[in-house]
C-alpha positions as CSV (number, residue, x, y, z in Angstrom):
1,M,0.0,0.0,0.0
2,G,2.4,2.7,1.2
3,Y,0.1,5.7,0.9
4,G,-1.6,5.9,4.3
5,I,-1.1,8.3,7.2
6,L,1.4,5.9,8.8
7,K,3.5,5.5,5.7
8,D,7.1,4.6,6.5
9,K,6.3,4.2,10.2
10,T,7.2,1.0,12.1
11,A,4.7,-0.2,14.7
12,I,4.9,-3.0,17.3
13,V,1.5,-4.3,18.5
14,T,1.9,-6.8,21.4
15,G,-0.7,-9.6,21.6
16,S,-1.8,-9.0,18.0
17,A,-2.5,-12.5,16.7
18,R,-6.1,-12.0,17.5
19,G,-8.7,-9.8,19.1
20,I,-8.1,-6.1,19.7
21,G,-4.4,-6.4,18.8
22,R,-5.2,-7.9,15.5
23,G,-7.7,-5.2,14.7
24,I,-5.0,-2.5,15.5
25,A,-2.4,-4.3,13.4
26,L,-4.6,-4.5,10.4
27,K,-5.7,-0.9,10.7
28,F,-2.1,0.3,10.9
29,A,-1.1,-1.9,8.0
30,D,-4.0,-0.4,5.9
31,E,-2.5,3.0,6.7
32,G,0.9,2.1,5.3
33,A,2.9,1.1,8.5
34,N,5.4,-1.7,8.8
35,V,3.7,-3.9,11.4
36,V,5.3,-6.2,13.9
37,V,2.9,-8.9,15.1
38,N,3.7,-10.2,18.5
39,Y,2.2,-13.3,20.1
40,S,3.0,-16.0,22.6
41,R,0.7,-18.8,21.8
42,S,-1.0,-19.7,18.5
43,D,1.2,-19.8,15.4
44,L,-1.9,-20.4,13.3
45,E,-3.6,-17.2,14.5
46,A,-0.4,-15.2,14.0
47,N,0.1,-16.5,10.5
48,D,-3.5,-15.6,9.7
49,T,-2.9,-12.1,10.9
50,L,0.3,-11.9,8.8
51,Q,-1.6,-13.0,5.7
52,Q,-4.2,-10.4,6.2
53,I,-1.6,-7.7,6.6
54,E,0.3,-8.8,3.5
55,K,-2.9,-8.4,1.4
56,S,-2.7,-4.6,2.3
57,G,0.8,-4.4,0.8
58,S,2.5,-3.4,4.0
59,K,5.6,-5.1,5.3
60,T,5.2,-7.3,8.4
61,I,6.9,-9.9,10.5
62,A,5.7,-12.0,13.4
63,V,7.7,-12.4,16.6
64,K,6.8,-15.1,19.0
65,A,7.8,-13.8,22.5
66,D,6.3,-13.6,25.9
67,V,6.6,-9.9,26.6
68,S,5.7,-10.4,30.3
69,K,9.3,-11.6,30.7
70,S,12.4,-9.4,30.0
71,E,13.9,-11.9,27.6
72,G,10.7,-11.9,25.5
73,A,10.5,-8.1,25.4
74,D,14.2,-7.9,24.5
75,R,13.8,-10.3,21.7
76,L,10.7,-8.5,20.3
77,I,12.6,-5.2,20.2
78,D,15.8,-6.7,18.9
79,V,14.1,-8.5,16.0
80,T,12.1,-5.4,15.1
81,L,15.3,-3.2,15.0
82,E,17.1,-5.8,12.9
83,K,14.3,-5.9,10.4
84,F,13.1,-2.3,10.2
85,G,15.9,-0.2,11.8
86,G,13.6,1.7,14.1
87,I,10.4,1.9,16.0
88,D,7.9,4.8,15.8
89,I,4.8,3.3,17.5
90,L,4.4,0.9,20.4
91,V,1.0,-0.5,21.2
92,N,1.0,-2.3,24.5
93,N,-2.0,-4.5,24.1
94,A,-1.1,-8.0,25.5
95,G,-3.5,-8.9,28.2
96,I,-5.3,-11.8,29.9
97,Y,-8.4,-12.0,32.1
98,A,-9.1,-14.3,35.0
99,A,-12.5,-14.3,36.6
100,K,-12.3,-15.4,40.2
101,P,-13.1,-14.0,43.7
102,L,-10.0,-12.6,45.4
103,V,-10.1,-15.2,48.2
104,E,-10.0,-18.0,45.6
105,M,-7.2,-16.5,43.5
106,S,-3.7,-18.0,43.9
107,E,-0.6,-16.0,44.1
108,E,0.5,-17.5,40.8
109,E,-2.7,-16.3,39.1
110,W,-2.4,-12.8,40.5
111,D,1.3,-12.6,39.4
112,R,0.5,-13.9,35.9
113,T,-2.2,-11.4,35.4
114,M,-0.1,-8.5,36.6
115,N,2.9,-9.6,34.6
116,V,1.0,-9.9,31.3
117,N,-1.3,-6.9,31.7
118,L,1.1,-4.4,33.4
119,K,4.7,-5.6,33.7
120,S,4.8,-6.3,29.9
121,M,4.1,-2.5,29.4
122,F,7.0,-1.6,31.6
123,L,9.4,-4.0,29.9
124,C,8.5,-3.1,26.3
125,S,8.3,0.6,27.0
126,K,11.7,0.5,28.8
127,R,13.3,-1.0,25.7
128,V,11.5,1.2,23.1
129,I,11.9,4.6,24.8
130,P,15.7,4.9,24.1
131,V,15.0,4.0,20.4
132,M,12.3,6.8,20.2
133,L,14.6,9.3,22.0
134,K,17.2,8.8,19.3
135,R,14.6,9.4,16.7
136,G,13.3,12.5,18.5
137,K,9.7,11.4,18.8
138,G,7.4,8.5,19.3
139,R,4.0,7.2,20.2
140,I,3.2,4.8,23.0
141,I,-0.4,3.5,23.2
142,N,-1.5,1.4,26.1
143,I,-4.7,-0.7,26.1
144,A,-6.4,-0.3,29.4
145,S,-10.1,-1.1,30.1
146,I,-13.2,0.5,31.5
147,D,-12.3,-1.8,34.4
148,A,-9.6,0.7,35.2
149,L,-12.4,3.1,36.3
150,V,-15.0,0.8,37.8
151,G,-15.2,-2.5,39.5
152,E,-16.4,-5.8,38.0
153,P,-17.5,-8.9,39.9
154,Q,-14.8,-11.5,40.4
155,S,-12.2,-9.3,38.6
156,S,-10.1,-7.8,41.4
157,C,-6.7,-8.6,39.8
158,Y,-7.8,-7.5,36.3
159,C,-9.2,-4.2,37.6
160,A,-6.0,-3.6,39.6
161,S,-3.8,-4.3,36.6
162,K,-5.7,-2.0,34.3
163,G,-5.8,0.7,37.0
164,G,-2.0,0.4,37.0
165,V,-2.0,0.8,33.2
166,M,-3.8,4.1,33.6
167,A,-1.4,5.4,36.2
168,L,1.7,4.3,34.2
169,T,0.3,6.1,31.2
170,T,-0.1,9.3,33.1
171,Q,3.4,9.2,34.6
172,L,5.1,8.3,31.3
173,A,3.3,11.1,29.5
174,L,4.7,13.5,32.1
175,E,8.2,12.0,31.9
176,L,8.4,11.8,28.1
177,G,6.4,14.8,26.9
178,P,9.5,17.1,26.7
179,Q,11.1,14.6,24.4
180,H,8.1,14.6,22.0
181,I,7.0,11.1,22.9
182,T,3.3,10.9,23.6
183,V,1.8,8.3,25.8
184,N,-1.9,7.6,25.8
185,A,-4.3,4.9,26.8
186,I,-7.5,3.4,25.4
187,A,-10.2,2.0,27.7
188,P,-12.3,-0.5,25.7
189,G,-15.7,-1.5,26.8
190,I,-17.1,-5.0,26.0
191,I,-15.5,-5.9,22.6
192,D,-16.3,-8.9,20.5
193,T,-13.0,-10.8,21.1
194,P,-12.1,-14.3,22.3
195,M,-11.5,-12.8,25.8
196,N,-15.2,-12.0,26.0
197,D,-16.5,-15.3,24.7
198,Y,-17.6,-16.3,28.2
199,C,-20.4,-13.7,28.0
200,L,-21.0,-13.0,24.3
201,K,-21.6,-16.6,23.4
202,N,-24.5,-16.6,25.9
203,P,-27.4,-15.1,24.0
204,V,-29.1,-13.9,27.2
205,M,-26.0,-12.2,28.5
206,K,-25.2,-10.7,25.1
207,N,-28.7,-9.2,24.7
208,E,-28.5,-7.7,28.2
209,I,-25.1,-6.1,27.4
210,I,-26.5,-4.6,24.1
211,A,-29.6,-3.3,26.0
212,R,-27.3,-1.6,28.6
213,T,-25.1,0.0,26.0
214,P,-26.3,3.4,24.7
215,A,-24.8,2.6,21.2
216,R,-27.0,-0.6,21.2
217,R,-24.3,-2.9,19.9
218,I,-21.2,-4.9,20.9
219,G,-17.9,-3.1,20.3
220,L,-15.6,-4.4,17.6
221,P,-11.8,-4.5,17.4
222,S,-12.0,-2.0,14.6
223,D,-13.6,0.5,17.0
224,I,-10.5,0.3,19.2
225,A,-8.2,0.4,16.1
226,E,-9.7,3.7,15.0
227,A,-8.9,5.2,18.5
228,A,-5.3,3.8,18.3
229,L,-4.9,5.3,14.9
230,F,-5.8,8.7,16.2
231,F,-3.1,8.5,18.9
232,A,-0.5,7.2,16.4
233,K,-0.9,10.0,13.9
234,D,1.7,12.8,13.7
235,D,-1.1,15.3,14.0
236,A,-1.9,14.0,17.6
237,E,1.4,15.4,19.0
238,F,-0.5,17.7,21.5
239,V,-2.5,14.8,22.9
240,T,-0.7,12.9,25.7
241,G,-1.6,11.5,29.1
242,T,-5.1,10.8,27.9
243,L,-7.4,7.9,28.7
244,L,-10.0,7.5,25.9
245,R,-13.1,5.4,26.7
246,V,-14.3,3.5,23.7
247,D,-17.3,1.7,25.3
248,G,-20.4,2.7,23.3
249,G,-21.4,4.9,26.2
250,W,-21.4,2.1,28.7
251,L,-20.1,4.3,31.6
252,A,-22.1,7.3,30.6
253,D,-25.2,5.9,32.4
254,A,-24.4,6.0,36.1
255,H,-27.7,4.2,36.8
256,V,-26.7,1.0,35.1
257,P,-24.8,-1.4,37.4
258,Y,-21.7,-3.0,35.9
259,G,-21.5,-6.7,36.0
């Protein structure tokens, strides 16, 4: 393709073999970016994402690496630099969800959720920031959740991790603003992804969610991708430290209980 608003940019999207990450990767590719697809599990899903990106004409590679560990984050950045020579955009999207009351959650489950949802952002950002500083600018986009703002039944660890994402975003925006690196976060509502199959494959639950949502539909990965594209643009250089809710108006109605 090569003619979009992200032409000649290189973007890393963690956890982009499926779901929201895939949606963002495909959108960025459509806008001309070189896209690095990161994943840690399914080769089949990653290859499918690669094939879809290649149809757009953009350059892409897939890097299998667990970014919740330093060696995984290091490998992701090293391979990207070797292939494309720089990094303009980092989308910290990798995330997991564990539904369980706090008293039933093991220490291992807590640590795993925190490591994937929050520590991975620390590790990837730490490696990418020096690269962006050398280039004189950059974009870091963190995927949070509306659960960073409200509680959800049996989701103490997930809510805590996403609250941490929000706080990290604010602090990094303050720290990196003078160096022309913007840091923003997106708070998705209920999006049609495998992570939400537990509720969206139940027709009753799905209809209740739609009825509670002012937009009267389930969110799509493409909805989040459009928000990410806005933050990634050169024209968004004066927007930093922002949390953008993309939830179809879910949190606009204070009378509707969540969960």
